[in-house]
C-alpha positions as a Markdown table, in Angstrom:
| # | Residue | x | y | z |
|---|---|---|---|---|
| 1 | Met | 0.0 | 0.3 | 0.3 |
| 2 | Trp | 2.8 | 2.7 | 0.7 |
| 3 | Val | 4.2 | 1.9 | -2.3 |
| 4 | Leu | 1.1 | 2.7 | -4.4 |
| 5 | Leu | 0.5 | 5.1 | -2.2 |
| 6 | Ala | 4.1 | 6.8 | -3.3 |
| 7 | Gly | 4.0 | 5.9 | -6.6 |
| 8 | Thr | 1.4 | 7.8 | -6.7 |
| 9 | Phe | 3.1 | 10.7 | -5.8 |
| 10 | Leu | 5.9 | 10.2 | -8.0 |
| 11 | Thr | 3.9 | 9.7 | -11.1 |
| 12 | Arg | 1.7 | 12.1 | -10.9 |
| 13 | Thr | 4.6 | 14.7 | -10.1 |
| 14 | Ala | 6.2 | 14.2 | -13.5 |
| 15 | Phe | 2.9 | 13.6 | -14.9 |
| 16 | Phe | 2.1 | 17.0 | -14.4 |
| 17 | Met | 4.6 | 19.1 | -14.7 |
| 18 | Ile | 4.1 | 18.5 | -18.5 |
| 19 | Trp | 0.7 | 16.9 | -19.9 |
| 20 | Pro | -1.5 | 20.2 | -18.7 |
| 21 | Phe | 1.1 | 21.8 | -21.3 |
| 22 | Leu | 0.3 | 19.5 | -24.2 |
| 23 | Ser | -2.5 | 21.9 | -25.7 |
| 24 | Ile | 0.3 | 24.6 | -25.4 |
| 25 | Ile | 2.9 | 22.7 | -27.4 |
| 26 | Leu | 0.6 | 22.0 | -29.8 |
| 27 | Ile | -0.5 | 25.6 | -30.4 |
| 28 | Arg | 3.0 | 26.5 | -30.7 |
| 29 | Arg | 4.3 | 24.2 | -32.5 |
| 30 | Phe | 1.3 | 22.6 | -35.0 |
| 31 | Gln | -0.7 | 26.0 | -34.5 |
| 32 | Leu | -3.6 | 23.7 | -34.1 |
| 33 | Ala | -7.3 | 25.3 | -33.6 |
| 34 | Pro | -8.9 | 24.4 | -30.3 |
| 35 | Ser | -11.1 | 21.8 | -31.7 |
| 36 | Asp | -8.5 | 19.5 | -33.0 |
| 37 | Ile | -6.4 | 19.8 | -29.6 |
| 38 | Gly | -9.9 | 19.1 | -27.6 |
| 39 | Leu | -10.0 | 15.7 | -29.7 |
| 40 | Ile | -6.5 | 14.8 | -29.1 |
| 41 | Leu | -7.3 | 15.3 | -25.3 |
| 42 | Gly | -10.3 | 13.5 | -25.7 |
| 43 | Ala | -9.1 | 10.6 | -27.5 |
| 44 | Ser | -6.9 | 9.9 | -24.2 |
| 45 | Ala | -9.8 | 10.2 | -22.0 |
| 46 | Leu | -11.6 | 8.3 | -24.7 |
| 47 | Ala | -9.1 | 5.3 | -24.7 |
| 48 | Ser | -9.1 | 5.3 | -20.7 |
| 49 | Ser | -12.8 | 4.8 | -20.5 |
| 50 | Ala | -13.1 | 2.2 | -22.8 |
| 51 | Thr | -10.3 | 0.1 | -21.7 |
| 52 | Gly | -11.2 | 0.5 | -17.4 |
| 53 | Phe | -14.1 | -2.3 | -17.1 |
| 54 | Tyr | -12.0 | -4.9 | -19.4 |
| 55 | Ser | -9.2 | -4.2 | -16.9 |
| 56 | Gly | -10.5 | -4.2 | -14.0 |
| 57 | Asn | -12.4 | -7.2 | -14.7 |
| 58 | Leu | -9.1 | -9.4 | -16.0 |
| 59 | Ser | -7.3 | -8.0 | -12.6 |
| 60 | Asp | -10.6 | -9.4 | -11.0 |
| 61 | Arg | -9.7 | -12.7 | -12.5 |
| 62 | Phe | -6.5 | -12.8 | -13.0 |
| 63 | Gly | -4.8 | -10.7 | -10.0 |
| 64 | Arg | -3.9 | -7.0 | -10.2 |
| 65 | Arg | -0.8 | -7.4 | -10.4 |
| 66 | Ala | -0.2 | -8.6 | -13.7 |
| 67 | Ile | -2.1 | -5.7 | -15.1 |
| 68 | Met | -0.5 | -2.8 | -13.0 |
| 69 | Val | 2.6 | -3.9 | -13.6 |
| 70 | Ala | 2.0 | -4.3 | -17.8 |
| 71 | Gly | -0.2 | -1.0 | -16.8 |
| 72 | Ser | 3.5 | 0.6 | -15.7 |
| 73 | Leu | 5.3 | -0.7 | -18.4 |
| 74 | Gly | 2.6 | 0.5 | -21.2 |
| 75 | Ser | 2.8 | 4.0 | -19.9 |
| 76 | Ile | 6.7 | 4.5 | -19.8 |
| 77 | Ala | 6.4 | 3.6 | -23.8 |
| 78 | Ala | 3.6 | 6.3 | -24.5 |
| 79 | Phe | 5.5 | 9.0 | -23.1 |
| 80 | Leu | 8.8 | 8.1 | -25.1 |
| 81 | Ile | 6.4 | 8.0 | -28.4 |
| 82 | Leu | 5.3 | 11.7 | -26.8 |
| 83 | Ala | 9.0 | 13.0 | -26.0 |
| 84 | Thr | 10.3 | 12.1 | -29.7 |
| 85 | Ala | 7.3 | 12.6 | -31.8 |
| 86 | Gly | 7.9 | 14.7 | -34.9 |
| 87 | Ser | 3.9 | 14.9 | -36.6 |
| 88 | Val | 0.6 | 15.6 | -34.5 |
| 89 | Pro | -0.2 | 11.7 | -35.2 |
| 90 | Leu | 2.6 | 10.6 | -33.3 |
| 91 | Tyr | 1.4 | 12.9 | -30.6 |
| 92 | Ala | -2.2 | 11.4 | -31.3 |
| 93 | Ile | -0.7 | 7.5 | -30.7 |
| 94 | Gly | 1.5 | 8.9 | -27.2 |
| 95 | Ala | -1.9 | 11.0 | -26.3 |
| 96 | Ile | -3.6 | 7.4 | -26.6 |
| 97 | Leu | -1.1 | 5.1 | -25.2 |
| 98 | Val | -1.1 | 7.1 | -22.2 |
| 99 | Gly | -5.3 | 6.7 | -21.7 |
| 100 | Ile | -5.1 | 3.1 | -21.8 |
| 101 | Cys | -2.4 | 2.5 | -19.3 |
| 102 | Arg | -3.6 | 4.5 | -17.2 |
| 103 | Ser | -6.6 | 3.0 | -16.7 |
| 104 | Ala | -4.8 | -0.4 | -16.6 |
| 105 | Val | -2.7 | 1.1 | -14.0 |
| 106 | Glu | -4.9 | 3.1 | -11.9 |
| 107 | Thr | -8.4 | 0.1 | -11.5 |
| 108 | Pro | -6.5 | -2.3 | -10.6 |
| 109 | Gly | -4.9 | 0.1 | -7.5 |
| 110 | Thr | -8.3 | 1.5 | -6.5 |
| 111 | Ala | -9.6 | -2.1 | -6.0 |
| 112 | Leu | -6.4 | -3.1 | -4.4 |
| 113 | Met | -6.6 | -0.9 | -1.9 |
| 114 | Ser | -10.4 | -2.1 | -1.2 |
| 115 | Asp | -8.5 | -5.9 | -1.3 |
| 116 | Thr | -6.3 | -5.0 | 1.1 |
| 117 | Ile | -8.1 | -2.6 | 3.9 |
| 118 | Pro | -11.4 | -4.3 | 5.3 |
| 119 | Asp | -12.4 | -1.9 | 7.9 |
| 120 | Arg | -14.6 | 1.0 | 6.2 |
| 121 | Ala | -13.1 | 4.3 | 7.9 |
| 122 | Thr | -9.1 | 3.2 | 7.4 |
| 123 | Arg | -10.3 | 2.4 | 3.4 |
| 124 | Glu | -11.8 | 5.9 | 3.2 |
| 125 | Leu | -8.7 | 7.9 | 5.1 |
| 126 | Ala | -7.2 | 5.5 | 2.5 |
| 127 | Phe | -8.8 | 6.7 | -0.2 |
| 128 | His | -8.3 | 10.7 | 0.4 |
| 129 | Gly | -4.9 | 9.9 | 1.0 |
| 130 | Arg | -4.5 | 8.7 | -2.6 |
| 131 | Tyr | -6.1 | 11.7 | -3.4 |
| 132 | Phe | -4.4 | 14.3 | -1.6 |
| 133 | Leu | -1.0 | 12.6 | -2.9 |
| 134 | Ala | -1.9 | 13.1 | -6.5 |
| 135 | Asn | -3.1 | 16.4 | -6.0 |
| 136 | Val | 0.6 | 17.0 | -4.2 |
| 137 | Gly | 2.1 | 15.8 | -7.1 |
| 138 | Ala | -0.4 | 17.6 | -9.6 |
| 139 | Ser | 0.4 | 21.1 | -7.4 |
| 140 | Leu | 4.5 | 20.6 | -7.6 |
| 141 | Gly | 4.7 | 19.3 | -11.2 |
| 142 | Pro | 3.3 | 22.4 | -12.6 |
| 143 | Leu | 5.5 | 24.7 | -10.4 |
| 144 | Ala | 9.0 | 22.4 | -10.8 |
| 145 | Gly | 8.2 | 22.3 | -14.7 |
| 146 | Phe | 7.7 | 26.5 | -14.8 |
| 147 | Leu | 10.4 | 27.5 | -12.4 |
| 148 | Phe | 13.4 | 25.4 | -14.1 |
| 149 | Gly | 11.6 | 25.6 | -17.9 |
| 150 | Leu | 10.2 | 22.4 | -18.1 |
| 151 | Thr | 6.4 | 23.4 | -18.7 |
| 152 | Thr | 6.3 | 23.0 | -22.9 |
| 153 | Gln | 9.6 | 21.3 | -23.5 |
| 154 | Gln | 8.6 | 17.9 | -25.4 |
| 155 | Thr | 11.9 | 16.9 | -23.1 |
| 156 | Thr | 10.2 | 16.5 | -20.0 |
| 157 | Phe | 8.1 | 13.4 | -21.3 |
| 158 | Phe | 11.6 | 11.8 | -20.8 |
| 159 | Ile | 11.5 | 12.6 | -17.2 |
| 160 | Thr | 7.6 | 10.9 | -16.9 |
| 161 | Ala | 9.0 | 8.5 | -18.8 |
| 162 | Leu | 11.1 | 7.8 | -16.2 |
| 163 | Ala | 9.2 | 8.2 | -13.3 |
| 164 | Tyr | 6.9 | 4.9 | -14.7 |
| 165 | Ala | 9.6 | 2.8 | -14.7 |
| 166 | Val | 11.1 | 3.7 | -10.8 |
| 167 | Phe | 7.4 | 3.0 | -10.1 |
| 168 | Ala | 7.1 | -0.4 | -12.5 |
| 169 | Ala | 10.8 | -1.4 | -10.9 |
| 170 | Val | 9.5 | -0.6 | -6.9 |
| 171 | Leu | 6.2 | -2.4 | -7.8 |
| 172 | Ala | 7.1 | -5.6 | -8.9 |
| 173 | His | 9.6 | -5.7 | -6.2 |
| 174 | Ala | 6.9 | -5.1 | -3.8 |
| 175 | Phe | 4.5 | -7.3 | -5.6 |
| 176 | Gly | 7.4 | -10.3 | -5.0 |
| 177 | Arg | 7.3 | -9.9 | -1.3 |
| 178 | Thr | 4.0 | -9.7 | 0.0 |
| 179 | Pro | 0.3 | -12.2 | -0.8 |
| 180 | Glu | -2.1 | -11.2 | -3.4 |
| 181 | Val | -5.3 | -10.6 | -1.8 |
| 182 | Arg | -7.9 | -12.6 | -4.0 |
| 183 | Ala | -11.7 | -13.5 | -3.6 |
| 184 | Ser | -12.7 | -17.1 | -3.2 |
| 185 | Asn | -13.7 | -18.4 | -6.7 |
| 186 | Thr | -12.9 | -15.3 | -8.3 |
| 187 | His | -12.1 | -16.4 | -11.7 |
| 188 | Glu | -15.1 | -18.4 | -12.1 |
| 189 | Thr | -17.5 | -15.5 | -10.4 |
| 190 | Ala | -16.1 | -12.6 | -12.0 |
| 191 | Ser | -16.2 | -13.6 | -16.0 |
| 192 | Phe | -16.9 | -10.6 | -18.2 |
| 193 | Ala | -20.0 | -12.3 | -19.5 |
| 194 | Lys | -21.2 | -12.4 | -15.3 |
| 195 | Ala | -20.0 | -9.1 | -14.8 |
| 196 | Val | -21.5 | -7.3 | -17.7 |
| 197 | Arg | -25.0 | -9.4 | -16.8 |
| 198 | Thr | -24.7 | -7.8 | -13.3 |
| 199 | Leu | -23.7 | -4.3 | -13.6 |
| 200 | Asn | -26.5 | -4.4 | -16.6 |
| 201 | Gln | -29.1 | -5.5 | -13.4 |
| 202 | Asp | -27.6 | -2.5 | -11.2 |
| 203 | Arg | -29.9 | 0.8 | -12.1 |
| 204 | Pro | -29.0 | 3.0 | -9.4 |
| 205 | Phe | -24.8 | 2.0 | -10.1 |
| 206 | Leu | -25.5 | 2.4 | -13.6 |
| 207 | Met | -27.5 | 5.7 | -12.7 |
| 208 | Leu | -24.0 | 6.7 | -10.7 |
| 209 | Ile | -22.1 | 5.9 | -14.0 |
| 210 | Val | -24.4 | 8.6 | -16.1 |
| 211 | Ala | -24.2 | 11.4 | -13.5 |
| 212 | Thr | -20.7 | 11.3 | -13.0 |
| 213 | Phe | -20.3 | 10.9 | -16.9 |
| 214 | Leu | -21.6 | 14.6 | -16.7 |
| 215 | Thr | -19.0 | 15.8 | -14.4 |
| 216 | Tyr | -16.6 | 14.5 | -16.1 |
| 217 | Val | -17.7 | 16.6 | -18.5 |
| 218 | Ala | -18.2 | 19.6 | -16.9 |
| 219 | Tyr | -14.4 | 18.8 | -15.2 |
| 220 | Ala | -13.0 | 18.6 | -18.4 |
| 221 | Gln | -12.8 | 21.9 | -18.9 |
| 222 | Val | -11.0 | 23.0 | -17.0 |
| 223 | Glu | -7.9 | 20.9 | -17.5 |
| 224 | Ser | -8.5 | 21.2 | -21.7 |
| 225 | Thr | -11.1 | 24.4 | -22.1 |
| 226 | Leu | -10.2 | 26.9 | -19.3 |
| 227 | Val | -6.2 | 26.7 | -20.4 |
| 228 | Gln | -6.9 | 27.2 | -24.1 |
| 229 | Tyr | -9.0 | 30.1 | -23.4 |
| 230 | Leu | -6.0 | 32.0 | -21.0 |
| 231 | Asn | -3.9 | 31.6 | -23.5 |
| 232 | Leu | -6.5 | 32.4 | -26.7 |
| 233 | Asp | -5.3 | 36.1 | -27.7 |
| 234 | Gly | -1.1 | 34.9 | -27.4 |
| 235 | Arg | -0.6 | 36.9 | -24.0 |
| 236 | Gly | 2.2 | 36.7 | -22.7 |
| 237 | Ser | 1.6 | 36.3 | -19.5 |
| 238 | Gly | -1.0 | 33.3 | -20.4 |
| 239 | Val | 0.8 | 30.3 | -19.4 |
| 240 | Ala | 2.2 | 32.0 | -16.4 |
| 241 | Met | -1.7 | 32.7 | -15.4 |
| 242 | Ala | -2.3 | 28.8 | -16.6 |
| 243 | Thr | 0.2 | 27.8 | -14.6 |
| 244 | Ala | -1.1 | 29.5 | -11.7 |
| 245 | Val | -5.0 | 27.6 | -12.0 |
| 246 | Val | -3.8 | 24.3 | -12.3 |
| 247 | Ala | -1.3 | 25.1 | -8.8 |
| 248 | Ala | -4.1 | 26.6 | -7.6 |
| 249 | Asn | -6.3 | 24.1 | -8.1 |
| 250 | Ser | -4.3 | 21.2 | -6.4 |
| 251 | Ala | -2.8 | 24.0 | -3.6 |
| 252 | Thr | -6.6 | 24.3 | -2.3 |
| 253 | Ile | -6.8 | 20.5 | -2.2 |
| 254 | Ile | -4.0 | 19.7 | -0.4 |
| 255 | Leu | -4.5 | 22.3 | 2.3 |
| 256 | Phe | -8.5 | 21.8 | 2.6 |
| 257 | Gln | -9.0 | 18.0 | 1.4 |
| 258 | Phe | -8.7 | 17.0 | 5.2 |
| 259 | Pro | -10.1 | 19.5 | 6.7 |
| 260 | Leu | -13.4 | 19.1 | 4.6 |
| 261 | Leu | -13.3 | 15.7 | 5.6 |
| 262 | Arg | -13.2 | 15.5 | 9.4 |
| 263 | Leu | -16.6 | 18.4 | 8.6 |
| 264 | Leu | -18.5 | 16.2 | 6.6 |
| 265 | Arg | -17.2 | 12.6 | 7.7 |
| 266 | Lys | -20.3 | 12.7 | 10.0 |
| 267 | Tyr | -22.5 | 13.0 | 6.3 |
| 268 | Asp | -23.7 | 10.6 | 4.7 |
| 269 | Leu | -22.0 | 10.2 | 1.0 |
| 270 | His | -25.0 | 11.0 | -1.3 |
| 271 | Val | -25.0 | 14.9 | 1.0 |
| 272 | Arg | -21.0 | 15.2 | 0.5 |
| 273 | Ile | -21.9 | 14.9 | -3.6 |
| 274 | Gln | -24.2 | 17.7 | -3.6 |
| 275 | Ala | -22.4 | 20.3 | -1.5 |
| 276 | Gly | -18.8 | 18.8 | -3.7 |
| 277 | Met | -21.4 | 19.3 | -7.2 |
| 278 | Ala | -23.4 | 22.7 | -5.5 |
| 279 | Leu | -18.9 | 24.4 | -5.4 |
| 280 | Phe | -18.7 | 23.2 | -9.1 |
| 281 | Val | -22.1 | 25.3 | -10.4 |
| 282 | Ala | -20.4 | 27.8 | -8.5 |
| 283 | Gly | -17.2 | 28.0 | -9.4 |
| 284 | Phe | -17.7 | 28.1 | -13.1 |
| 285 | Leu | -20.3 | 30.7 | -12.6 |
| 286 | Ile | -18.0 | 33.3 | -11.3 |
| 287 | Tyr | -15.6 | 31.4 | -14.7 |
| 288 | Ala | -18.4 | 33.0 | -16.7 |
| 289 | Ala | -18.7 | 36.0 | -15.3 |
| 290 | Leu | -14.9 | 37.0 | -15.4 |
| 291 | Pro | -12.7 | 39.1 | -17.4 |
| 292 | Leu | -10.3 | 37.3 | -18.9 |
| 293 | Thr | -7.5 | 39.3 | -17.5 |
| 294 | Tyr | -8.6 | 39.4 | -14.1 |
| 295 | Phe | -5.9 | 37.0 | -12.3 |
| 296 | Pro | -7.5 | 37.1 | -8.7 |
| 297 | Gly | -10.6 | 36.7 | -10.0 |
| 298 | Trp | -9.5 | 33.4 | -11.9 |
| 299 | Ile | -7.7 | 32.0 | -8.9 |
| 300 | Phe | -11.0 | 33.0 | -6.4 |
| 301 | Ala | -13.2 | 30.7 | -9.3 |
| 302 | Thr | -10.5 | 27.7 | -9.0 |
| 303 | Trp | -10.7 | 28.0 | -4.9 |
| 304 | Ile | -14.2 | 27.6 | -5.2 |
| 305 | Leu | -14.5 | 24.8 | -7.7 |
| 306 | Ser | -11.5 | 22.7 | -6.3 |
| 307 | Leu | -13.5 | 22.9 | -2.8 |
| 308 | Gly | -16.3 | 21.3 | -4.5 |
| 309 | Glu | -14.0 | 18.3 | -5.9 |
| 310 | Ala | -11.8 | 17.8 | -2.9 |
| 311 | Ile | -15.3 | 16.6 | -1.5 |
| 312 | Leu | -16.6 | 15.0 | -4.6 |
| 313 | Phe | -14.1 | 13.1 | -6.1 |
| 314 | Pro | -13.1 | 11.4 | -3.5 |
| 315 | Thr | -16.1 | 10.5 | -2.5 |
| 316 | Leu | -17.4 | 8.9 | -5.7 |
| 317 | Asn | -14.9 | 6.2 | -5.1 |
| 318 | Leu | -16.4 | 5.3 | -1.9 |
| 319 | Gln | -19.8 | 5.0 | -3.6 |
| 320 | Ala | -18.6 | 2.9 | -6.3 |
| 321 | Asp | -16.8 | 0.6 | -3.4 |
| 322 | Arg | -20.2 | 0.4 | -1.3 |
| 323 | Met | -22.2 | -0.1 | -3.4 |
| 324 | Ala | -19.3 | -3.1 | -5.9 |
| 325 | Pro | -19.9 | -6.7 | -4.9 |
| 326 | Gly | -16.6 | -8.5 | -3.1 |
| 327 | His | -15.9 | -10.8 | -5.9 |
| 328 | Leu | -16.1 | -7.8 | -9.0 |
| 329 | Lys | -14.5 | -4.8 | -7.3 |
| 330 | Gly | -12.2 | -4.6 | -10.4 |
| 331 | Ser | -15.0 | -4.7 | -13.3 |
| 332 | Tyr | -17.6 | -1.8 | -10.5 |
| 333 | Phe | -14.4 | 0.8 | -10.4 |
| 334 | Gly | -13.8 | -0.1 | -14.2 |
| 335 | Ala | -17.1 | 0.6 | -14.9 |
| 336 | Ile | -16.9 | 4.0 | -12.9 |
| 337 | Met | -14.4 | 4.4 | -15.9 |
| 338 | Leu | -17.0 | 4.7 | -17.9 |
| 339 | Ser | -17.9 | 7.5 | -16.8 |
| 340 | Met | -14.7 | 9.0 | -17.7 |
| 341 | Leu | -16.5 | 9.3 | -21.7 |
| 342 | Gly | -17.0 | 12.7 | -20.0 |
| 343 | Phe | -13.3 | 13.4 | -20.5 |
| 344 | Ala | -13.1 | 12.6 | -23.9 |
| 345 | Ile | -16.6 | 14.0 | -25.1 |
| 346 | Gly | -15.8 | 17.5 | -23.0 |
| 347 | Pro | -12.3 | 18.6 | -24.6 |
| 348 | Pro | -13.5 | 18.8 | -28.1 |
| 349 | Val | -16.9 | 19.8 | -27.0 |
| 350 | Gly | -15.2 | 22.6 | -24.8 |
| 351 | Gly | -13.4 | 23.3 | -27.9 |
| 352 | Leu | -15.8 | 24.0 | -30.4 |
| 353 | Met | -17.8 | 26.3 | -28.0 |
| 354 | Leu | -14.6 | 28.3 | -27.6 |
| 355 | Gln | -13.9 | 28.6 | -31.2 |
| 356 | Tyr | -17.7 | 29.7 | -32.2 |
| 357 | Ile | -19.6 | 30.8 | -28.7 |
| 358 | Gly | -16.5 | 32.7 | -26.6 |
| 359 | Gly | -15.6 | 31.4 | -22.8 |
| 360 | Pro | -18.1 | 33.2 | -20.9 |
| 361 | Val | -21.0 | 31.4 | -23.3 |
| 362 | Thr | -19.3 | 27.8 | -22.9 |
| 363 | Phe | -18.9 | 27.8 | -18.7 |
| 364 | Leu | -22.2 | 29.1 | -18.4 |
| 365 | Leu | -23.7 | 25.7 | -20.2 |
| 366 | Thr | -20.6 | 24.5 | -17.9 |
| 367 | Ala | -22.3 | 25.1 | -14.9 |
| 368 | Ser | -25.8 | 23.9 | -16.0 |
| 369 | Ile | -24.0 | 20.6 | -17.6 |
| 370 | Thr | -23.2 | 20.2 | -14.0 |
| 371 | Val | -26.3 | 20.3 | -12.7 |
| 372 | Leu | -27.9 | 17.6 | -14.3 |
| 373 | Gly | -25.3 | 15.6 | -13.5 |
| 374 | Gly | -26.7 | 16.4 | -9.6 |
| 375 | Val | -29.4 | 15.4 | -10.3 |
| 376 | Gly | -28.5 | 12.4 | -11.7 |
| 377 | Tyr | -26.7 | 11.6 | -8.3 |
| 378 | Trp | -29.5 | 12.3 | -6.0 |
| 379 | Gln | -31.9 | 9.6 | -8.4 |
| 380 | Ser | -28.9 | 7.4 | -8.1 |
| 381 | Ser | -29.1 | 7.1 | -4.0 |
| 382 | Arg | -32.5 | 7.7 | -3.7 |
| 383 | Met | -32.9 | 4.3 | -6.1 |
| 384 | Ala | -30.3 | 2.7 | -4.1 |
| 385 | Ala | -32.2 | 3.4 | -1.2 |
| 386 | Met | -35.2 | 1.7 | -3.1 |
| 387 | Val | -32.9 | -0.9 | -3.5 |
| 388 | Ala | -32.4 | -1.2 | 0.0 |
| 389 | Ala | -35.7 | -0.7 | 1.3 |
| 390 | Arg | -37.0 | -3.8 | -0.7 |
| 391 | Val | -33.8 | -6.2 | 0.2 |
| 392 | Tyr | -35.0 | -5.3 | 4.1 |
| 393 | Ala | -38.4 | -6.1 | 3.7 |
| 394 | Arg | -37.5 | -9.4 | 2.3 |
| 395 | Val | -35.4 | -10.1 | 5.2 |
| 396 | Arg | -38.1 | -9.7 | 7.7 |
| 397 | Glu | -40.7 | -11.4 | 6.0 |
């Protein structure tokens, strides 16, 4: 578990030294339009979400070890391609491979945490800890890259490849020294067809996937469209402002995630989810009202939105964990990655909106999508409560 947490910090730090600025590299080197950049970033997210369920199911059937190590090795290859790419198609191939390998590492890794920590409170802390360390890396990465002049340098991808090489080696060593926790008869009960049938019958979880999809469509505007918007007019301060926004997002989570956890731990998960969604809506509405040059306003709006992120995203993992059958943890965590189609659709949609209707209207529409996601979460919790009530009634009978 400690290797997994440390690896999360290492790889995310190296990843965020360069990935948030990939759109700037593509603008400067190939003069791509925002919609074209959105397609590349969206293809990476599409690859991740499309393979997440299958990766998770494979880890249910054959164990977390082989899938995670293979995903780490694939990540090395992906970032080496990005470090040496000289054309837009090669950038696209590298980005897609990054998405595929991300699902092969993160889906089994999340299920591994659930496998090895039986106590619910401790497991909740572990999920928050992993998300916390990921955001420490996401905060330090852009700052380090900016300070050392690496944020828009293609060779920075070599550093990310090296980080994954270290993670793969240490992970393989750690797996070799510890027994793997497996549910009994997992290989038989977690077949792909059976997992699909079980998931298809779980309507509350399917609604959770839909709501999370809408949430990710909205949040993708922060990771893609916002950075483009801040740099759209070619201002010299655009990169610095984008760096500050990305760093403010991660720093907010670092400073406030555990205080918020302590403040909200007495509330049910669905209450925490709705609180996070409300903060998302507020952040996007402020984005829509801000003039492009008002630097403090962008930082403040990002702070509001990031408070919602600190509450929402770890809580979604907890919600998925509680709804998943014990022998299908990997499949269910993989299924929730289907919602990452929102990250695939969000960048190209955001790029088109930014190109044709402008930033303020784009963020207003994003706030509306977030409201729809909140309605979906409410419906999922209502359906789950109804199912639980029916099961309780049958037990009493």
